[in-house]
C-alpha positions as CSV (number, residue, x, y, z in Angstrom):
1,M,10.5,8.2,6.7
2,A,8.1,7.4,3.8
3,E,5.4,9.9,3.2
4,N,2.6,7.4,4.1
5,Q,4.3,6.8,7.5
6,K,4.0,10.5,8.3
7,K,0.4,10.9,7.3
8,S,-2.2,11.5,9.9
9,I,-5.3,9.2,9.9
10,L,-8.7,9.7,11.4
11,A,-9.7,6.6,13.4
12,V,-12.4,5.4,15.7
13,G,-11.4,3.2,18.6
14,L,-13.7,0.9,20.5
15,M,-13.2,-0.8,23.8
16,S,-15.5,-3.1,25.9
17,G,-13.5,-3.7,29.0
18,T,-13.4,-6.4,31.7
19,S,-15.8,-4.3,33.8
20,C,-18.5,-5.2,31.2
21,D,-20.3,-1.9,31.7
22,G,-20.5,-0.8,28.1
23,V,-18.7,0.3,24.9
24,D,-16.3,3.2,24.9
25,A,-15.8,4.9,21.5
26,A,-13.4,7.6,20.6
27,L,-12.4,9.5,17.5
28,I,-8.7,10.6,17.2
29,E,-6.3,11.9,14.6
30,S,-2.8,10.5,14.6
31,D,0.2,9.5,12.6
32,G,0.5,6.4,14.8
33,E,3.6,7.8,16.4
34,A,4.1,11.1,18.3
35,A,1.2,13.1,16.8
36,V,-2.0,12.5,18.7
37,R,-5.2,14.6,18.7
38,P,-8.2,13.3,20.5
39,I,-11.4,14.6,19.0
40,A,-14.6,13.2,20.5
41,P,-15.7,10.4,22.9
42,A,-18.9,8.5,23.3
43,F,-20.2,5.7,25.6
44,R,-22.9,3.1,24.8
45,P,-23.8,1.3,28.0
46,Y,-24.9,-2.3,28.3
47,D,-28.3,-2.9,29.8
48,G,-28.9,-5.4,32.5
49,A,-29.7,-8.3,30.1
50,E,-26.6,-7.6,28.0
51,Q,-24.4,-7.6,31.2
52,D,-26.0,-10.9,32.3
53,L,-25.2,-12.3,28.8
54,L,-21.6,-11.2,29.0
55,R,-21.1,-12.6,32.5
56,Q,-22.5,-15.9,31.2
57,A,-20.1,-15.7,28.2
58,L,-17.2,-15.3,30.7
59,D,-18.2,-18.5,32.4
60,D,-18.8,-20.4,29.2
61,A,-15.3,-19.4,27.8
62,R,-13.4,-20.3,30.9
63,G,-10.7,-22.9,30.2
64,L,-11.1,-23.0,26.4
65,E,-8.1,-24.1,24.5
66,D,-9.3,-23.2,21.0
67,R,-9.8,-19.4,20.5
68,D,-12.2,-20.1,17.6
69,A,-14.5,-22.2,19.7
70,R,-17.9,-20.7,20.5
71,P,-19.7,-23.0,23.0
72,G,-22.7,-22.1,25.1
73,C,-23.9,-18.6,24.8
74,L,-20.8,-17.3,23.0
75,P,-22.4,-17.0,19.5
76,E,-25.3,-14.9,21.0
77,A,-22.9,-12.8,23.0
78,E,-20.7,-12.2,20.0
79,A,-23.6,-11.0,17.9
80,M,-24.7,-8.7,20.7
81,I,-21.1,-7.3,21.1
82,T,-20.9,-6.6,17.4
83,K,-24.3,-4.9,17.3
84,A,-23.5,-2.8,20.4
85,H,-20.2,-1.7,18.9
86,A,-21.9,-0.7,15.6
87,E,-24.3,1.4,17.6
88,A,-21.4,3.0,19.5
89,V,-19.8,4.0,16.2
90,A,-23.1,5.5,15.0
91,Q,-23.6,7.3,18.3
92,L,-20.1,8.8,18.2
93,L,-20.3,10.0,14.6
94,A,-23.8,11.5,15.2
95,G,-22.5,13.6,18.1
96,K,-21.5,17.3,17.8
97,G,-17.9,16.5,18.7
98,A,-17.4,14.4,15.6
99,E,-19.4,16.6,13.3
100,G,-17.7,17.1,9.9
101,F,-15.3,14.2,10.4
102,R,-15.2,11.0,8.4
103,P,-13.0,8.4,9.9
104,D,-10.7,6.3,7.7
105,L,-10.9,3.1,9.8
106,V,-12.0,1.6,13.1
107,G,-10.0,-0.2,15.8
108,F,-12.2,-2.9,17.3
109,H,-10.8,-4.7,20.4
110,G,-13.9,-6.9,21.0
111,Q,-14.7,-8.4,24.4
112,T,-12.1,-10.5,26.2
113,V,-13.8,-13.6,27.6
114,W,-10.8,-15.8,28.2
115,H,-7.1,-14.9,28.5
116,N,-4.5,-17.6,29.2
117,P,-1.3,-16.8,27.4
118,A,0.6,-19.6,29.2
119,A,-1.6,-22.0,27.1
120,G,-1.2,-19.8,24.0
121,V,-4.9,-18.6,24.2
122,T,-6.4,-15.2,24.2
123,M,-10.0,-14.9,23.2
124,Q,-11.9,-11.8,22.2
125,I,-15.4,-12.1,20.8
126,G,-16.8,-9.7,18.2
127,D,-17.1,-10.1,14.4
128,G,-14.8,-7.7,12.7
129,Q,-16.2,-8.4,9.2
130,A,-19.7,-7.9,10.4
131,L,-18.7,-4.6,12.0
132,A,-17.0,-3.4,8.8
133,D,-20.2,-4.2,6.9
134,A,-22.4,-2.5,9.4
135,T,-20.3,0.7,9.6
136,G,-19.1,0.8,6.0
137,L,-15.5,1.4,7.3
138,P,-12.4,-0.8,7.3
139,V,-12.0,-2.5,10.7
140,V,-8.8,-3.6,12.4
141,H,-9.5,-6.3,14.9
142,D,-7.9,-9.3,16.6
143,F,-5.1,-7.2,18.1
144,R,-3.7,-9.7,20.5
145,A,-3.3,-13.0,18.7
146,A,-0.1,-12.4,16.8
147,D,1.7,-11.5,20.0
148,V,0.5,-14.6,21.8
149,D,1.3,-16.8,18.8
150,A,4.9,-15.3,19.0
151,G,5.2,-16.2,22.7
152,G,4.1,-12.9,24.2
153,Q,1.5,-12.3,26.9
154,G,-0.8,-10.5,24.4
155,A,-1.4,-7.8,27.1
156,P,-1.3,-5.0,28.0
157,L,-1.6,-3.3,24.6
158,V,-2.1,0.3,25.6
159,P,1.4,1.2,26.8
160,I,2.6,2.6,23.4
161,Y,-0.3,5.0,23.5
162,H,0.5,6.0,27.1
163,Q,3.9,6.8,25.9
164,A,2.5,9.0,23.0
165,L,0.2,10.8,25.4
166,V,3.0,11.6,27.8
167,G,5.1,12.9,25.0
168,A,2.2,15.1,23.6
169,S,1.0,16.4,27.0
170,S,0.5,20.1,27.2
171,I,1.4,19.9,30.9
172,P,5.1,19.0,31.4
173,V,5.5,15.4,32.5
174,T,9.1,14.4,33.3
175,P,9.9,10.7,33.0
176,P,10.2,8.3,34.7
177,V,6.5,8.3,35.0
178,A,4.0,5.5,35.8
179,V,0.6,5.4,34.1
180,V,-1.8,3.1,36.0
181,N,-4.9,2.0,34.2
182,I,-7.5,0.7,36.7
183,G,-10.2,-1.1,34.7
184,G,-11.5,-4.5,35.5
185,V,-7.8,-5.5,35.8
186,A,-5.2,-2.9,36.7
187,N,-2.0,-2.5,34.6
188,I,1.0,-0.3,34.9
189,T,3.0,1.4,32.2
190,W,6.5,2.6,33.2
191,I,8.0,5.2,30.8
192,G,11.7,5.5,31.6
193,A,13.8,8.6,31.5
194,D,15.5,7.1,28.5
195,G,12.2,6.5,26.7
196,G,12.2,2.8,27.6
197,L,8.8,1.2,28.0
198,M,7.8,-1.6,30.4
199,A,4.3,-2.7,31.3
200,F,2.4,-5.5,33.0
201,D,-0.9,-6.3,34.7
202,S,-0.4,-5.5,38.4
203,G,-3.5,-7.3,39.7
204,P,-7.2,-6.8,40.1
205,G,-8.7,-3.4,39.3
206,N,-12.5,-2.9,39.7
207,A,-13.7,-6.3,38.6
208,L,-13.7,-8.0,42.0
209,I,-15.2,-4.9,43.7
210,N,-17.9,-4.7,41.1
211,D,-18.7,-8.5,41.5
212,W,-18.8,-8.1,45.2
213,V,-21.2,-5.2,45.4
214,R,-23.4,-6.6,42.7
215,A,-23.8,-9.8,44.7
216,R,-24.3,-8.1,48.0
217,A,-25.9,-4.8,47.3
218,D,-27.4,-5.3,43.8
219,V,-25.5,-2.3,42.4
220,S,-23.2,-2.4,39.4
221,M,-20.2,-0.6,41.1
222,D,-19.1,1.0,44.4
223,K,-19.6,4.5,43.1
224,G,-17.0,6.8,44.5
225,G,-15.9,4.1,46.9
226,Q,-18.8,5.0,49.2
227,I,-19.4,1.4,50.3
228,A,-15.7,0.7,51.0
229,A,-15.4,3.9,52.9
230,K,-17.9,2.6,55.5
231,G,-16.0,-0.6,56.0
232,Q,-12.8,-1.9,57.7
233,V,-10.0,-3.8,55.9
234,D,-9.8,-7.4,57.1
235,F,-6.0,-7.9,57.0
236,L,-6.2,-11.6,57.4
237,A,-8.4,-11.8,54.3
238,L,-6.1,-9.3,52.5
239,L,-3.1,-11.5,53.3
240,G,-4.9,-14.5,51.8
241,L,-5.6,-12.5,48.6
242,M,-2.0,-11.3,48.4
243,G,-0.7,-14.8,48.7
244,N,-1.4,-15.6,45.1
245,P,1.8,-16.7,43.3
246,Y,1.1,-14.3,40.4
247,F,2.6,-11.5,42.5
248,K,6.0,-13.2,42.7
249,R,6.3,-13.6,39.0
250,E,8.6,-11.3,37.0
251,A,7.2,-8.8,34.5
252,P,6.0,-8.7,31.8
253,K,3.0,-10.7,32.8
254,S,-0.8,-10.5,32.3
255,L,-4.0,-11.7,33.8
256,D,-7.5,-12.9,33.0
257,R,-10.3,-11.0,34.5
258,N,-11.3,-14.0,36.6
259,A,-7.8,-14.9,37.8
260,F,-8.8,-14.1,41.4
261,D,-12.0,-14.8,43.3
262,I,-13.7,-13.3,46.3
263,E,-13.7,-16.4,48.5
264,P,-11.3,-14.9,51.1
265,V,-13.8,-12.1,51.8
266,A,-16.9,-14.3,51.6
267,Q,-17.7,-14.1,55.3
268,L,-17.3,-10.4,55.6
269,S,-19.9,-7.7,55.7
270,T,-20.7,-5.9,52.5
271,E,-18.8,-2.8,53.6
272,D,-15.8,-4.7,55.0
273,G,-15.6,-6.9,51.9
274,A,-15.6,-3.8,49.6
275,A,-12.9,-2.1,51.8
276,T,-10.7,-5.3,51.7
277,L,-11.1,-5.7,47.9
278,T,-10.3,-2.1,47.4
279,A,-7.2,-2.5,49.6
280,F,-6.2,-5.5,47.5
281,T,-6.2,-3.4,44.3
282,V,-4.3,-0.6,46.0
283,E,-1.7,-2.9,47.6
284,T,-1.0,-4.8,44.3
285,I,-0.6,-1.5,42.4
286,C,1.9,-0.4,45.1
287,L,3.7,-3.7,44.8
288,G,3.9,-3.3,41.1
289,L,5.3,0.2,41.4
290,E,7.9,-1.0,43.9
291,H,8.9,-3.7,41.4
292,M,9.5,-1.1,38.8
293,E,11.4,1.2,41.1
294,V,13.8,-1.7,42.0
295,R,14.1,-2.8,38.4
296,F,14.9,0.8,37.2
297,G,16.8,2.1,40.2
298,G,14.5,4.9,41.2
299,A,11.0,6.1,41.8
300,A,8.6,7.6,39.2
301,T,8.1,11.4,39.3
302,M,4.3,10.8,39.4
303,A,1.6,8.1,39.0
304,I,-1.1,9.0,36.5
305,I,-4.3,7.1,37.1
306,C,-6.8,6.4,34.3
307,G,-9.7,4.1,33.8
308,G,-12.7,3.7,36.0
309,G,-10.5,3.7,39.1
310,Q,-9.8,7.4,38.9
311,R,-13.6,7.9,39.6
312,N,-13.3,5.9,42.9
313,D,-12.5,8.7,45.4
314,W,-11.8,6.3,48.2
315,M,-9.4,4.2,46.1
316,M,-7.6,7.4,44.9
317,A,-7.3,8.6,48.5
318,Q,-5.8,5.2,49.5
319,L,-3.3,5.3,46.6
320,S,-2.3,8.9,47.5
321,E,-1.7,7.9,51.1
322,A,0.2,4.7,50.2
323,L,2.5,6.0,47.4
324,D,5.5,8.2,48.0
325,M,4.9,10.2,44.8
326,P,2.2,12.6,43.4
327,V,-0.9,10.7,42.3
328,M,-2.9,12.5,39.6
329,G,-6.0,11.6,37.7
330,A,-5.5,11.5,33.9
331,D,-8.2,14.1,33.5
332,A,-6.0,16.6,35.4
333,L,-3.5,16.4,32.5
334,G,-6.2,17.1,29.9
335,W,-6.5,13.5,28.9
336,R,-9.9,11.9,28.5
337,G,-9.4,9.3,31.2
338,D,-12.6,7.4,30.6
339,A,-12.1,7.2,26.8
340,L,-8.4,6.5,26.9
341,E,-8.5,2.8,26.1
342,A,-10.9,3.5,23.2
343,E,-8.5,6.1,21.9
344,A,-5.7,3.6,22.3
345,F,-7.3,1.1,20.0
346,A,-7.8,3.9,17.4
347,Y,-4.1,4.6,17.7
348,L,-3.2,0.9,17.5
349,A,-5.4,0.5,14.4
350,I,-3.4,3.3,12.7
351,R,-0.2,1.6,13.7
352,S,-1.5,-1.7,12.4
353,R,-2.4,-0.2,9.1
354,K,1.1,1.3,8.8
355,G,2.8,-1.9,9.7
356,L,4.2,-0.5,13.0
357,P,4.7,-2.7,16.0
358,L,2.0,-2.8,18.7
359,T,3.8,-4.8,21.3
360,F,7.3,-4.9,22.6
361,P,9.6,-7.1,24.7
362,G,9.1,-4.8,27.7
363,T,5.3,-4.8,27.5
364,T,4.3,-8.3,26.6
365,G,7.6,-10.3,26.8
366,V,7.5,-11.0,23.1
367,A,11.0,-11.6,21.7
368,A,11.0,-8.7,19.3
369,P,8.6,-5.7,18.5
370,M,5.5,-7.2,16.9
371,P,3.0,-5.8,14.5
372,G,-0.6,-7.1,14.8
373,G,-4.2,-6.8,14.0
374,V,-6.3,-8.1,11.1
375,M,-8.0,-5.8,8.6
376,A,-11.6,-6.4,7.5
377,M,-12.9,-4.5,4.6
378,P,-16.7,-3.7,4.1
379,A,-18.1,-6.1,1.6
380,D,-19.1,-3.3,-0.8
381,K,-15.5,-2.1,-0.9
382,I,-13.7,-5.4,-1.5
């Protein structure tokens, strides 16, 4: 292997997920392959006005066919996203955990506002060049477009980092293992005993629950699952939710945040609606894992849960009860579960800089392993 391929790089990763709660930032050191060392995380929350702007941006982007279009509030939202991410980088690097480190580059995912790979469109807002100028660092952005242009789903992108984390874990993890990321959308990474990698979006994560409790209880999330725990699952409504044809499609496959709506639970109480939507997330994760077990001829040795879902005690309890395998939060393995996606985009930025593939036939359905990402250099360094 060439020397530059072996070299470790310091990178900041940034992620603003479909839950629209804020910007996760993380500093890692990695060679883009097996060597991974997380260093420091940070979180820059969105305030109420910023969250309202992002929700409007999601509405204004719905159905777009041109990923470069910026109708409605999208220009304002893009400027806000870029500014918030620059602030997240500054916050991270000013913290004690990152003291003495100077990153080589930034991985900037941006904010997904519309994702429809069947139409060849995936749209993330955020100005990579403006972020490079604001931070003074090279910025890798636009991670998904190359995969979609080549016929892939453009998502999920994190599986290759999940695989690196499993391999580098200080606590023995014996594949096959499933890593379940429960963000706004939930996705599953299956790491086979032979090192094979498969991944797909299993269904909703926290987005529907967040939307429901925001509308009914004026809170941003069902913290710990406390609202759902007081309710009863409406199985007729759950059946209606599970009838979506997406769940019969073969993997790899991916979802937009707004692929499902809360209409089937519209007549339920706040508590029963939260319980039913939580059950929807749990049941679709179980369905996805069953699909993997059938496809690979055996169950995983464990399910590792990361993302905001691992903080929902009620959801974790329901998963543990429903799955015939150990269910473990990512933090129990020494991973930074809340910062994991940000770390992943630092890792992907390093891979992009080295020309290594980011997506694979088993993760996005692309025909061959695909590199991706676009590099923006600070104006004073061009």
